Residue, then its C-alpha position, 0 to 999 in steps of 0.5 A: m419138808t416143803e422145798a422152798l420156791q426159787a425164781l425162774p432162772a432168767a437173764e436181764n436185757p438192757f432196757g429193764g426187762i427180765l427174760p426167763q430161760a425157756d429151757s428152765l420152764d417146768a413142764d407141769p402147769e401147777r408147778f410152773e404157776s407156783r414158780l411164776r407167781h413167786s418169780l414175778h414177786v421177786w422181779r418186781d421187788a428187784g425193779y424190773r419193768v417187763v417180763w419177756l416169757e418165751v414159751p417153747i411149743e413143747r411147753a404150750a400147756l403153760i400158756p393158759v397159766a401165763v395168761m391168767a398171770g396177766f401175760g399177753f401175746h407179743h409174737s411167735n414163730p413155729e418153735y415158740l410163743m413170746m409173751t410179755l407182762q408189764l411189771e411197772e405201769g406204762a413200761f415200754i414194750p416195743a412192737y414186733s416187726s411190722h414189715y416184710i422185706g423182699a427183693g426183685g432182680v432186673a437182669i438184662n443180657d447183652r442182647d437187651e433181653l430181660l429175664v422175666v417169670r410168670e407165676r403159677f398162681h397169680r393174685d387176681p384170677k380175673r386178670p390174664p397172667r403176666f410176666k414179672l421180675p424174678g424175686g421174693a422174700l429174704h430169709e431171716g439173717e440174709h443180706l439183700a445182695e445175697g437174697v436177690v441172687r438166690e431168689v433169681l437162681e431158684e426161680t429161673g436157674v440163671r446165675t447172676r451177680f449183684d450190681a446195684l440197688v436201683c429203687f424200692r417200693h413201700w406199701h401197707g396192707y400186705r400179708y396179715g396186715k403187715s407192710d412190705i418193702y420191696f427192693v429192686c436190684r440190677l443184676r449181671p447175668l453170669s449164665e442164660e440157660i433157664t431151668i424154672e422152679a416148677e412149684e411156683i413158676a409156670e414160665s420164664r424167658w428172656m424177653p426183649v426189654q422194649e417188648y416188656l415195656d410195650a406190653p399192656q398187661v405189665s404194670g406201670f410199676n414194673k415198667q418204671i423199675v426196669l427203666a430205673a435199672r437200665d438207665s440209672v447208676g443206682f446204689a453200690s454195695t459199700d464198705i464202711e470202715d467202722h462197721d466191718d462185720k459183713s455178717r451183720f451190716e450191709f450198706f448201699m451208697p451212690p458211687p463217688d463222682e468221677p474226677 
């Protein structure tokens, strides 16, 4: 007796989508093809608009089956590929993340010296190496104020405390055609001894701020953000009463005017 096909176990999303459970996908491509075809029929009849199919890397053999069924690639990470299929013509499928997020720290000590780094591998080999601010990309789920402190510690060994967000830069044409937002934060040094991250950083030191501002090899952008960090009040980390889950939310506001 032939076993009756059942739709793949799946969960709904709030936007008319259906998400099959990744751990329920059949390892055998032929079996998966049969169940997927049956599931698509069931989901269309139920009025779902989009199927979001997460294929774990250990089930990569199923990808050609999904492509033949009409699925396209949406995004991926090292563990899975997300594929989508419109069950209804014109159904909205939001684009994947379009930006990288990074942060740099402006740390100036009591002697008016700026913490700077020189990268081991700089972008343009035709230009002489130059000093820049320590910083880098935020980790997934990491807050801005935490990430910039972590990056500075990793690259220089200097402990700091977040003080204020002072400016940001937005530009297009970054890695893999994505855009990039780079936040500049003023940090308060809590230590001064330098221990570089030798894999990425060739040198780090405390440089007089004026020497940095006068250096011809320092970009105009870097000079401007150092001035902004030194001279502006900036935006302070702020608590918002009805958004008190600090694991999810992070706010920066101008400080209140002094009475």
